[in-house]
C-alpha angles and dihedrals in degrees: 000000000000112000116244094245090054093046110122121234122014120023093199117114137179136212107205117236094250094059125084101256103204092041095050091044090053095045092049091048091046096047092050100043111030096070087058093059138283091274093059090065093042094051094051118102121215120191112207127184098243140007090251091058087049092055091049090051091051089051090050091057089066091059092042090056095043094245093307119137109264137167106236123218120270101273119198129179115234092211094055111033117162132201117245097039129082129316084032099051122167083019098229087132095067108022094111096048114106120238118271113259117251108259093231090045086051092054092053093045095051090047088053089052092048089051092052092051094046093121088064096051115101106246093006126253112295096190149354088262091054089050088053090056092049093047090053091052087047089051090052091050091051091048090050092055094043098047091044090042094229119168103206093190109157096340098103089068090061094046096077118067129180092265100064128089120271087247091074093046092053089045088053091056092045091050092048094054095043089051092054098043101041099063089046091052092049089052093050090051090045095233139104134223112269094238092047094049091047091050090049090049096048092047092048088049095048092047090046095051089043090057099034111022115206116251096216130075114289125185132178111196141178098012126124092200094238092162124062094232091050091051090052092052091050092051090050090049095051089049091054117108095245098018133120140179119214117200126210114237102335107185100229094168102055110116116263090238091057090041091059090055094053110127138176093283091055122096092239094045096106094042091053095051089048091051093045093052092048090046093235121147116224090239091057092065111100127214109252107254099241087051099055095088107120114249112177094191094044094048094051093045090053090048092051095046093046092047091047089056099042116132117293094241088057098051090092087074090059094109091048087049092052091048091048092049092049091050089055090047093054090062088063094037097245141109101247096202092052091044091051094049090050104113090019120107138169129217124187112200121195099220142016090253092050090049088054095050091044091050092047088051094050095048088044091052091055091058092063092075110073112245096008116135126206134185139187115222117195141129090217106100093183089060089046093055093047090051089051089053092046092053090055089076088075095037091253116143113191125210093252125190088193093079116182133287112254086230089064099050119093094254092047091050090052093050091050091052092051092050089051089046086063088058098046114003095186100047101136095211091052091045090052090050091054096044091050097041113119092236094053117111103181098119128243107349098177094098089049092051096049093043102044119001099058126075121016111358126254114243099214142015090256092056091046094048090048089056089052095048090052101043105021114011087170090068093053095099090056092051095047092049088050090049092051092049095049088041086069092064094059116126123235091208142016092264129021137172116280087236092065092044091048090051094051092045093054092045089051093048092052091046089054094047094042115122131200094277094052097255125128098222115214097342099118097024129106127024094301094050095046090048092051095047090051090051096046090043089052092052092049091052098038105025097088088072095051125086116282114260138202118230091266094047089049092052086051094049095049091048089054094048091048091050089054092056122081123194130199107228093203120190131113116333134180110273095215099047130073139170110206140182118238096257093045089053091061094085098025123084129184132183090253126028125193106200103196137170094061098160129109107262091032108051104028092027121214121273108269117246118242110210092192107039134040122219093263090048092053088050092050093052093047096248118146120260118253090247091070086084090058090057092048091049090048088055091053092045093051095049092049091047092057094064114118095252117027132164113198109207124199126180117216096207130031121191089352095302127102114264132214120237115246115269090238093052093046089051092049091050092048094049092049093050088049087062092045092250128121123211106248118251133214102223094158090062090054088049091053090049091050094045098045095082098015119122118247126252122315102280109146115204118239118261106272118250111171118198109207119186113278091240088063097051119104120270091193139023140177115253090252090056089049087058090051089049089054094049107025115011090176089067088054092052092048096046110029099031106030089030093225112161121192111239118236116244117256107260090006112194116250103251142157093310093059092047088051091051088048092051091050092047093049097046089047097050093040088053094046095047093045108028094158122012122027120233122246090254097044095139092054094049092050089048093053093044090054096048090046092052091048089050089049088052091055107260109159123237092259090056093048091053088056092045096049092076093049090044092056090051093045094046092055091051091044091053090051091050095050091049094056098040091048096048094097095049097252119172115243127211123183135197094001121163122215138176136205128185115206127189117241132172087255091054136265119339122192118209119193136188140186105214118211091206136355122185122195111202129208087258091060095250116140112221115199121207131185125194119228131179091186135045110314123220115280124244089252089055091052094044094049092048099247090117107039099154099107099036093049091048089053088052094054089048091052089048092052094251093144100073092192094053106034129207120335135168112245114263126172119350105205139173112213104206109197118185107145088228128100104329096020092207143357135206108217114186117204099177135011138173088250099042117167106221118264099013100050129019124225103256096227089048093046089050093048090049093048094051091047089052091049092051090048092047094050093047091048092056090046086076108097088214089058111102131204093242121195118251106348091172101051091170087074091052095107094042099049114029112186128228086224100058094105092049089050091049091229093167089059103049100027091073096058095080095247110159122228123245123261 
């Protein structure tokens, strides 16, 4: 058989879409060159689109040689050619070309340029982050000009006429200045844009090979020739004496009528333009020798996919196409549509998380077969990262091209926290993030967390350290060191250069990570640390030229820069599992392909917005339309969908909103339905995904009722805990026996509890300051005391502004209350603690109370009052014993338990509800000496009933078989939520219909 490089006529070849590109290419090269001798294969040069494609080809040569040792060809990526290596040896073609500018340096330089041209930006530049956005758009514009080799010249001046908006005129001025200054800046730096340098390399190489064709075997494979320079090089390769161009998935069976309508949005659009410029007829392209083996299933799959994606103008012929395909199939005795859909299935997931779980299961299932490979193909990097995380549950790490965002690696997270620390240095959530970061070397921070970072936030370092001194003095060195580190982030002015901010951020990171020997551990190590050091170093070098930023703007700028940087995590990956982008998958094939992200706006992605040029302007300049990307994406989809086993994955909802199926998937389904065939589904995989984390059958647990030993049960409780024992004994078991205490949330919002504490503090201070007569400005005094107490509890300034109006109304009501209640000269006691020991059959039991207010009247009666800012217990709750706080407090008073007060017969038992609203307060008497039956209890009767109830309760829980059952009074669930409901798993057993105890 004649070798491909000796074949007369056209040297253009095609590997059909259903064939494994890299494997067929390697097999064809091996079959043609290995018989000549081992050096023949090693001397050949193969140009691939990407470095990953070159690595895939190298792996394919192992299979082509049946595992024997072989020297593969010299494989070079067209997208990353370097001088001084083949095919540029000895390098004289590129010696005078400047080096390519570092991508990060380019971002900074373009941002500097945008800042210098801020006066020509419509609306100006609001921040450094906005300048970065505009710089990236400008970089894309330069790339487009360089790749398409467009010389704008004086054309910009003619783009804007009198009828367009002023925005375009300003954009023209901006672009004219940018086009003049950017090349000058590159020359000053002695570098070139990556795109421009690549184009110049390809052009020189094409010209050199046209003048002096290489004598060795030269193959360009896998490229669609999108850029003019690449097309010129491919033509030069095809014209070389021993050259060949191998195209990926050229459709040679599409009808000529439809081929004529192929445009930039069609999968074959780029290949058609390449062939037209090379003046090669589609019929003159030969099938690559190693791809010519007949495969009926693969052939029909390819036909169906290509026909489904035919130009829109030709879809009216679909019925004729189906009929024609069926006529062809009858000759072989098969249904071509069914044969083509064999091995192809469609899965529609409900949500993005379900799509990731389903994909992970499909990939994991493939690994059950020894030697079987699987790959996910998607342009959605978020989905790719989710799938990587899902695979982690089985200890499987795929070889993923998505990488990781710099913002998500450990060093990036620390940098983001430090940037936020400059905005709000005492933000407790941020401080906890720093203290718990794996790079932090501050010592044990648990005591600092408990003392100062939970509950309402501290408003300054002084307040934070005061809390530490009071509650955990041993943690003070940690707090002081943290204050010193974050103090280095302080800004000297309202706005500064990003360079200064970056320098301080890096210093603070190193100070936090410093160990005893002065080292910084793993801070700058690894891929993430290296990338972060480059980013901060670039900001330090280039940041002086960027717009000044406030602390918050710098945090936003740093976050945006980190999101734009992708790092490769490296490490050991599974040899049979890959996650690929759409372009990378063009040359890589696996036994099973999951093609995901088939939603409009994802695959294909939306046309990018150009802030500088309208569509007509781009056309005038000779720049490609945004729709060309759709055609390239369609080509990648068509090639992936032609693999032997393909699962197409669509997500019905994205980011909570309904999604639209990809146009390609919709066309494929329409074509199949027109033939009376449905694309097979994989419902069982969806069932697996939904069952993977689904709970088991409905088997509600029983209401918990722990039974601790009698010796461990309390022999004394405060009256508030007695209330808990009557409603939710489980809470008493958790708190008073196990000593479990709920942690406050970091930066907890100031809520009803804080108002209640403030009301108590204000009443106490007011009574102590004015025990007898009230001052003239009593309302103002109480109002100030209340607001000061709120501030002391951590209420922020905006909350105090809201509460001030309520405080004024509440203070007026309180002063009126005080005048009325003090009119008879009664003695007032506040915040007093009393104890009373009562005999029971189980032994002595001590009940204690901290009374908000006790008033001893001239008649010797003791009136017990309790302050509330919410709804007080009802009379029925007091009468039935579910709220014995006031009655038991009165019993302690009657028994002489308050040493500073002495014995007193119980008088009124009253709740004072203070809200500041309408009405601003209420006196709600729950028992009185002159009670009138159902509405108000007689005080002595209420007290006797409460004591009797307490004795019965204590004796009941002296029984070792008596458990501390959760929520025995469910009617009070909404009024009194417990901190221990999650521990009692209330949501599980409360739906079983189990009744509470009486």
